[in-house]
C-alpha positions in Angstrom: 0.0 0.0 0.0 1.0 3.6 -0.6 0.5 6.6 1.7 0.5 10.0 0.1 1.4 12.6 2.8 0.7 16.2 2.0 1.7 19.1 4.4 -1.3 21.3 4.4 -0.8 24.9 3.4 2.9 24.1 3.8 4.5 27.6 3.3 1.8 29.3 5.5 2.1 26.5 8.1 5.9 26.9 8.2 5.5 30.6 8.9 3.2 29.8 11.8 5.5 27.4 13.6 7.4 30.0 15.6 4.5 32.5 15.7 1.9 31.2 18.1 0.2 34.7 17.9 -0.9 33.8 14.3 -2.1 30.3 14.9 -5.6 30.0 13.4 -5.2 33.4 11.8 -5.2 34.1 8.0 -1.7 33.8 6.5 -0.6 34.6 3.0 2.9 33.9 1.4 4.1 36.0 -1.5 6.3 35.0 -4.5 9.7 36.4 -5.3 9.8 40.2 -5.2 6.5 40.1 -3.3 4.6 39.9 -6.5 1.7 37.5 -6.2 0.2 35.2 -3.5 1.6 31.7 -3.9 0.3 30.1 -0.7 -2.4 30.7 1.9 -3.9 28.8 4.8 -7.5 27.7 5.2 -8.4 30.8 7.3 -7.1 33.1 4.5 -9.0 31.1 1.8 -12.3 31.5 3.8 -11.9 35.3 3.5 -12.1 34.9 -0.3 -8.4 35.2 -1.1 -6.8 32.8 -3.6 -3.4 31.9 -5.1 -2.4 34.2 -7.9 -3.8 37.4 -6.3 -1.6 40.4 -7.2 -0.2 41.7 -3.9 -0.2 45.4 -4.9 -3.9 45.2 -5.7 -4.8 43.2 -2.6 -2.6 44.6 0.1 -5.2 47.1 1.4 -7.8 44.3 1.6 -5.3 42.0 3.3 -4.6 44.7 5.9 -8.3 45.4 6.3 -9.1 41.7 7.0 -6.1 41.1 9.3 -4.1 38.8 7.0 -0.5 38.2 8.1 1.7 38.5 5.0 5.1 36.9 4.5 7.8 36.9 1.8 8.9 33.5 0.6 11.5 32.0 3.0 12.7 29.0 1.0 15.6 28.3 3.4 13.1 27.8 6.2 10.7 25.7 4.1 13.5 23.4 2.8 14.7 22.7 6.3 11.2 21.9 7.6 10.7 19.7 4.6 13.9 17.8 5.5 12.7 17.3 9.0 9.3 15.9 7.8 11.0 13.4 5.5 13.2 12.1 8.3 10.0 11.3 10.2 8.3 9.8 7.1 11.3 7.4 6.7 10.8 6.2 10.2 7.2 5.2 9.5 7.7 3.4 6.2 9.8 0.7 4.6 10.6 3.1 1.8 9.7 6.7 1.0 9.8 8.8 -2.2 10.3 12.6 -2.0 7.9 14.1 -4.5 7.9 17.8 -3.8 8.9 20.1 -0.9 5.6 19.5 0.8 4.5 16.0 -0.3 5.9 12.4 -0.3 4.9 8.9 -1.1 5.4 6.3 1.7 5.5 2.6 1.0 4.0 0.4 3.7 3.6 -3.4 3.9 0.5 -4.9 2.1 -0.1 -7.5 4.8 -1.4 -5.3 7.6 -5.2 -4.9 8.1 -7.2 -1.9 7.0 -7.7 -0.7 10.6 -4.0 -0.8 11.1 -3.4 1.4 8.0 -5.7 4.0 9.5 -4.1 3.7 12.9 -0.6 4.0 11.4 -1.6 7.1 9.5 -3.2 8.7 12.5 0.0 8.0 14.5 2.1 9.5 11.8 -0.1 12.6 11.6 -0.1 13.1 15.3 3.7 12.6 15.6 4.4 15.1 12.8 2.2 17.7 14.6 3.9 17.1 18.0 7.4 17.1 16.5 7.3 19.8 13.8 3.9 21.4 14.4 2.9 21.0 10.7 -0.6 19.7 9.8 -0.6 16.9 7.3 -3.2 14.9 5.5 -2.7 11.3 4.4 -4.3 9.3 1.6 -3.8 5.5 1.6 -4.4 3.4 -1.6 -2.8 0.6 -3.6 -1.6 3.0 -6.4 0.0 6.5 -6.4 -2.9 8.0 -8.4 -5.5 6.7 -6.0 -3.4 7.7 -3.0 -3.3 11.3 -4.3 -7.0 11.2 -4.8 -7.5 9.9 -1.2 -5.4 12.7 0.1 -7.8 15.3 -1.3 -10.6 13.4 0.3 -8.7 13.2 3.6 -8.8 17.0 4.0 -12.5 16.7 4.6 -12.3 13.5 6.7 -10.1 14.4 9.7 -6.9 14.2 7.7 -6.9 10.4 6.9 -8.7 8.5 4.1 -8.3 4.8 3.2 -9.3 3.6 -0.3 -10.2 0.1 0.9 -12.7 1.4 3.4 -14.9 3.7 1.1 -17.6 3.3 -1.5 -15.2 3.3 -4.4 -17.8 3.5 -7.2 -19.5 6.5 -5.6 -16.2 8.3 -5.0 -15.1 7.8 -8.6 -18.4 9.0 -10.0 -18.2 12.2 -8.0 -14.6 12.9 -8.7 -14.0 15.2 -11.7 -11.6 14.0 -14.3 -9.6 17.3 -14.3 -8.8 16.7 -10.6 -7.1 13.4 -11.2 -3.3 13.5 -10.8 -1.7 13.8 -14.3 -4.9 14.9 -16.1 -5.4 18.6 -15.6 -7.6 21.0 -17.5 -6.2 20.5 -21.0 -6.4 16.7 -21.0 -9.8 16.9 -19.3 -11.1 19.0 -22.3 -9.9 16.2 -24.6 -11.6 13.6 -22.5 -14.8 15.6 -22.3 -15.2 15.4 -26.0 -15.1 11.7 -25.6 -17.7 11.7 -22.9 -15.3 11.3 -20.0 -16.1 13.7 -17.2 -15.4 11.8 -14.0 -12.8 9.3 -12.6 -15.5 6.6 -13.1 -15.8 7.4 -16.8 -12.0 7.3 -17.1 -11.8 4.0 -15.2 -14.0 2.5 -17.8 -12.4 4.2 -20.8 -10.7 1.6 -23.1 -7.0 1.4 -22.5 -6.1 1.6 -26.2 -8.1 4.9 -26.6 -6.6 6.2 -23.4 -3.1 5.6 -24.8 -4.1 7.3 -28.1 -5.8 10.3 -26.5 -3.5 10.8 -23.5 -0.2 9.1 -24.5 1.4 6.5 -22.3 0.9 8.5 -19.2 -2.9 8.5 -19.7 -2.7 4.7 -20.2 -0.9 4.4 -16.9 -3.5 6.6 -15.1 -6.3 4.3 -16.2 -4.4 1.3 -14.9 -3.8 3.0 -11.6 -7.5 3.8 -11.3 -8.1 0.1 -11.8 -5.8 -0.5 -8.7 -2.9 -1.7 -10.9 0.4 0.0 -10.0 1.8 1.5 -13.2 3.7 4.7 -12.2 7.2 3.9 -11.2 9.1 5.6 -8.4 10.5 8.9 -9.3 14.1 7.7 -9.4 16.8 10.4 -9.0 18.5 11.2 -12.4 21.3 13.5 -13.3 20.0 16.9 -14.5 20.8 18.0 -18.0 21.2 21.6 -17.0 21.1 23.8 -13.9 19.6 27.3 -13.9 19.9 30.1 -11.4 18.0 33.4 -11.8 16.1 36.1 -9.9 13.9 39.0 -10.9 15.4 42.2 -9.6 13.5 44.3 -7.0 13.7 47.2 -9.4 15.3 48.1 -12.6 19.1 47.9 -12.8 21.2 50.0 -15.3 24.7 49.6 -13.9 27.0 46.9 -15.4 28.7 46.7 -12.0 25.5 45.7 -10.3 24.7 43.2 -13.0 28.1 41.7 -12.6 27.6 41.4 -8.8 24.2 39.8 -9.3 25.5 37.4 -11.9 28.4 36.5 -9.6 26.0 35.5 -6.8 23.6 33.6 -9.1 26.6 31.7 -10.6 27.8 30.7 -7.1 24.3 29.4 -6.4 24.2 27.4 -9.6 27.7 26.0 -9.1 26.9 25.0 -5.5 23.8 23.0 -6.8 25.9 21.4 -9.5 28.7 20.4 -7.1 26.2 19.0 -4.6 25.2 16.5 -7.4 28.9 15.8 -8.2 28.5 17.2 -11.7 30.5 19.5 -14.0 29.4 21.6 -17.0 30.9 22.2 -20.4 28.5 25.0 -21.6 27.8 28.3 -19.8 24.9 30.5 -21.0 23.9 33.9 -19.7 20.7 35.7 -20.5 19.8 39.4 -19.8 16.4 41.0 -20.1 14.4 44.1 -19.4 10.8 44.0 -18.3 8.3 43.1 -21.0 6.8 46.2 -22.7 3.2 45.4 -23.3 2.6 48.8 -25.1 3.9 49.3 -28.6 4.9 52.8 -27.6 7.5 51.4 -25.2 9.0 48.7 -27.4 12.3 50.7 -27.7 12.8 50.2 -23.9 12.6 46.4 -24.3 15.8 44.3 -24.7 16.4 40.6 -24.5 19.6 38.8 -25.3 21.8 35.8 -24.4 25.2 34.3 -25.1 26.9 31.0 -24.6 30.4 29.7 -24.4 31.8 26.1 -24.4 34.8 25.0 -22.5 37.1 22.3 -24.0 36.7 20.3 -20.8 33.9 20.2 -18.3 34.5 22.1 -15.0 32.9 22.7 -11.7 35.5 25.4 -10.7 33.6 28.5 -9.6 36.3 30.9 -10.6 36.5 29.7 -14.2 32.7 29.6 -14.6 32.3 33.1 -13.2 35.0 34.5 -15.4 33.3 33.1 -18.5 29.9 34.3 -17.3 31.1 37.9 -16.8 32.6 37.9 -20.3 29.3 36.7 -21.7 27.4 39.4 -19.8 29.7 42.1 -21.1 29.2 40.9 -24.7 25.4 41.3 -24.5 25.1 44.3 -22.1 23.7 47.4 -23.7 23.6 50.8 -21.9 20.5 52.8 -21.7 18.2 49.9 -20.6 16.7 49.2 -17.2 17.2 45.4 -16.7 14.9 43.3 -14.6 16.4 39.8 -14.8 19.6 37.9 -15.4 19.9 34.1 -15.8 22.8 31.7 -15.8 22.4 28.2 -17.2 25.0 25.5 -16.8 24.6 22.8 -19.5 26.1 19.6 -20.8 26.5 18.2 -17.3 28.5 15.1 -16.7 29.8 13.2 -13.7 32.6 15.2 -12.1 34.6 12.0 -11.5 34.4 10.7 -15.1 35.8 13.7 -17.0 38.2 12.5 -19.6 41.7 14.0 -19.6 43.6 15.3 -22.6 46.6 13.4 -23.8 48.5 16.6 -24.7 47.8 18.4 -21.4 49.9 16.7 -18.8 49.1 19.2 -16.1 45.3 19.0 -16.5 44.8 16.3 -13.8 46.9 18.3 -11.3 45.0 21.5 -12.1 41.7 19.7 -11.7 42.8 18.2 -8.4 43.9 21.6 -7.1 40.6 23.2 -8.2 38.6 20.5 -6.5 40.5 20.9 -3.2 39.9 24.7 -3.3 36.2 24.2 -4.0 35.9 21.5 -1.3 37.3 23.9 1.2 34.9 26.7 0.1 32.0 24.3 0.2 32.9 23.2 3.8 33.2 26.8 5.0 29.9 27.9 3.3 28.1 24.8 4.7 29.3 25.6 8.2 29.1 29.3 8.3 26.3 30.1 5.8 26.0 30.6 2.0 28.2 33.1 0.5 30.6 33.4 3.5 33.4 32.6 0.9 32.7 34.0 -2.5 34.3 35.4 -5.7 35.9 38.9 -5.1 33.8 40.5 -7.8 30.9 40.4 -5.4 32.6 43.1 -3.3 33.3 45.6 -6.1 30.4 47.8 -5.1 30.6 50.5 -2.4 28.6 48.5 0.1 30.2 45.0 0.0 29.5 42.9 3.0 25.9 42.1 4.0 24.7 45.1 2.2 23.1 43.5 -0.9 19.6 44.4 0.3 20.5 48.0 -0.5 21.3 47.1 -4.2 18.7 47.4 -6.9 19.3 43.8 -8.1 18.5 42.3 -4.8 15.1 40.5 -4.6 12.4 42.4 -2.8 11.3 40.6 0.4 9.8 43.2 2.6 8.0 40.6 4.8 10.7 38.0 5.2 10.5 35.9 8.4 13.7 34.8 10.3 15.5 31.6 9.3 14.6 30.1 12.7 16.1 26.6 12.1 19.2 27.3 10.0 20.7 30.6 11.3 21.8 30.6 15.0 21.6 34.4 15.0 17.8 34.2 14.3 16.9 31.7 17.0 13.6 32.7 18.7 14.1 34.3 22.1 12.0 33.2 25.0 11.5 35.9 27.7 
């Protein structure tokens, strides 16, 4: 059997952990640069707010209705997610991390239905006591049905077991568009074939499902028939790694763009090194805000450039040097830029890079670079991201811990402390 565990209103719930004063109060979490609402708790939804609300349009209404607003604090969310998954692994024979707020747990098939429910309730209560995050749990023989049961669990005290319900009635009242992997576009295709509910799809011929919905639709129908068909999401090496942010406001200075690119490059390289990868192609993209009026098209500029190294590398200094050169090649004065992107491509295992017969010093250079980067990684892991960084990030007048004063820094006016990962931001009990 499979348990699908979903942390309810995860971002909003994380913000409430260390704020007992906002328990059971409406909470909204904003996207990068405080643009739109990306998460809200049940209390906030009941007030009529929804995901996708533009903050600048809704902020007065948020204030009037007592909504607590937070900027996205992904460092906090990632750490809470890690703690949740440690608990999940203790309650299952195997677990699969699906997203930052949901996981699939695999439990033995031989236990009784009552024991499944008791196990789920025990897990739910343990998570609440240990991390103070509410979760809902769906239990079923397939991942698709487990996801379906999780939605039903939210209205059934947080736990729902497929084997203990009126299956036909559930399927007949479950919209096809709400099935995991279907969505609105595929639902429209199915509707033209007379398929509107999960029950209709369950009885849809497999050959037609494969034709209309590809192999994934074929597997979905099998899963509705209680036949496991969706494999575990095995970890695979990424083909590329991207790091980018939208700036808090327009940036015109090449120095600020270089500083921003340097930070984003370090983030991308850190991700790449954590996966023991190296890249051969470095690409940089630069863009202004989109001009929706034809009268402002002369203020719009988008461009990009790429460079390929002879050998793959994970050495931050080399990659940053190339990235800065690419930036200078596409930079044009007179524009107000709103976003810069770095993309590391052609990734391969850092341990399997082939050496060159005619470059005898290459193995020694690579070994030296790896030792330098290992030392940097260790320092940054211990003392915080960016503690050691490329010198170009200090070329502005306000170097250390002053990035929030720069135009390129992401706007986060409602950022909560990093309670669990920064010792300087530990909550103080008086």
